[in-house]
N, C-alpha and C positions, 0 to 999 in steps of 0.2 A: 316575580321583580322582586329587585334585591330588599330589603329593611330599609329604612330612612336613614339609620344608622349607620349601616356601611355602606351607600350614596354617598351622604356626609364625609364619610372619612376617607373617601376615594377621592371627592371634590374637590378634599384639602390640600391631599398629597401631589395632584396634578397639580390646584392653583396658585401653593403658595407654598412654604416655608418658615416655618419658625425664623426669628428672630436670634441670632445667637452673640455673645461678645466677641470683638475684636482678634480676641489671642484665639481660641478655642475653632475660629474659623480659618486663623493660619493653620492652626494642627492640622484639619480634616483635611484643606488643601493641601496642605506637606503630604500629607499620607495618600490622600490620591495620586499627588506629582509621582510618587514612588512607587507606586502601585502600577501607574498605567506605565510609568519603563521602565518595572520587573515584566510584566506583559509584551512588554514590543519585544523587552530583548529574548523571551521566552518564544516568541513567534519566531523573531529572526533564528534563532537555532538551529530550529531544526532546516530552515536551508543551507545556515552553511553544516549541517551534521550533511546533510546529501552532499554538498562540493566534495568535504573533505573525504565523504564514503568515498566517491565517485572516483578521485585524484587517488586516493591514497590506497586504497583495497582494490590490488588486482585480480586476487582469487579467495573462496570461501567455503563455507563446507557447514552446514547447519542440519538440527532435526526442524520439523516443523509439525502446528498441528492446524488441519484447517477447517474451518467451518464456514457454509454454505446456507444463505437462508432463500427460502423463494418470498417473494410479495406476497403480503397477506390478501387473499380474496373469500368473497364471499361471509365475513364477519368473523371467517378463522383466523388464527394468529401463521404467519407463513411457518414453514416447518422447516425443520433443520436438518441437515447432514453433516457428519463430522469426518475425518480420512485424517491421517499421519502417514508420514513419510522422512525423507532423507531429499537433502538440497545443494549443488555443487556448485559454483560456475568459475571461469575464467575470463577475464576479458581479454579484448574485445568479442562478442559473441557468441562464447560457446555456455551452456550448463546446463543440467538436468535436474529435474523433477523425478523422484523418486518412489511413487504412489505404493503405500504395502498395504496398511490398511483401509477400510474392509476388504477393498479390491486392489487388484497387482494393476500398476499402472501405468506406462512411462515418458515422458518429456523430455526428447533431446535436443539442443543445439551443437552443430560440429561446426558450428563458423560457415557451411552454408548451405545446410538440410534441417531444415525442422521434421522433427519425427514425432509420432503421435503413439504408443504402443497401448492397446488393450487386451491384456492377456486372456479373458473371459472370453472374449470374441475372437480371439488367434488373429487381428487385424493391424493392420499399420497403415496411417496417413503418411502420405510422404507431402511437404512443400518446399519449398525456397523461401528458403530463411529469410531475404530480400524484401519479399513483401508479405511477410507475415509478420515482423514483429516492430516494424516503425511504431506505433502507437500503443504498447501493451507494457503491461505492468512488467513483464522479460527483459523491456528495454530500461528499466528505471534501475533494474537493479542488477543488471549482471551484462547487456549486450552493449550499451553506450561506453566509448570511451573516457566523456568527459560531461561537463556541464553542457556547454554550447552545443552537442548534439543531443543533450535531450529537449533542449530549447528550442530545438527547430523541429518536436514533435509535441512537444508539453507547453500549456501555459503553468508556469510551477507559484505557487504561494505561499505564504507560511502560514500555521492555522493553528490555532489553540493548542493548548499545553492540556497535555490530559493524561490517565491512568501511569501521570509519570512517565513520560514519554513527550520525546518533541516530532512536531511531525509536520511534514510538508502536503499540499495538497496540490496532486497533477493534472491537470484536464483535458485531452487531445486537441488538437487543433482542427484536427480532420474530425467532423462530425459526421459522419459515413457510416461511423464503424462502431461496433456493437460497446466500449466502453465509453463509460460516464464520465468518471472521474478514478481515481485510483489516490490513496491517502497512505504515505509511508510514513511509518513510527521508528524513532531512536530513541538508544539511552547512550545517552554520547553523541558517539561518535559509532555504535555500535546499530545495526538494522535490528530491529525488534517487531517489528506488524508490519501489516501490509493488507490496505481494508478496500477492498474494487467493486465498485459499484457498478454492474452493467447497467444498458438501455431498455433493459427490460423489467429492472427496479430487485434483481436480485443482487445481494451483497455474500460479498467473500471477505470470510478474516481470513489471514493467514499469521501464528506467531511461533516465532523462530524460539528454541533455545539451541544449547550447547554448541554455540558460537564461533569458528573457529578463524582466524581470518589470518588473509594469504600462505595457507598452507600450500605446500611444494604437492601436489594433486597427479598423481601417474598419468603419463601420456595419451593412456589408452582410455582414460577417462568418460569423455564422450564421445567414443565411437560407439555406433550403433551398425548392427546386422539384422536383416529383418530373420526374425526365427524360422524354422525350417517348416514349410506349410503353411504360414503367413497369406492370411489374403491383404496385398499392398495396393492400399489405394493411390493414383497420383491426383493432385491437386494446381 
């Protein structure tokens, strides 16, 4: 049981507020109002940044660090795995995640087909892009041509500012997928981070660096050809 003094103090905080002279009360209300307005502007900033990003950034290139944290179980902390690589995209619907460490993997979308290549297994998975990208993180940052297209697949809402970034939370409207939600972080109008939570409780955080906006990308950067001898699995 809590000590009596603590219980009384707690009850006092809940039940009553000491009276203040009128002028200090007005000042407090003034600063509370300013705080609420600033908070609202910061929250709205994430949605505005997303809209500007989708509307004005037609291609991009960056390096990324991805940290995947498994959900904790049996009283143990969740295990984490970190990988690094490069990311390129071109609207609408072309992108490439090239994982370099610790294992070489590629995810390439050429506008029609989504290719997943695991160099260790020498295996390629091939899927029709139209069936694979609707409610995915890739659609948020690379595939959608405009905000209206995103809103067809996601419920978008501003999230609180943190880590110096403005955030947007995107929740898939299709509840049958493995994605629970995605949060996209912006520094101004520049893409800075992705936080992905899947339906199993696994969290993946991608942080982008050396971001280039609207670079002229080579025409063949999104071409993919299965390496010789690779096992190709069509889905």
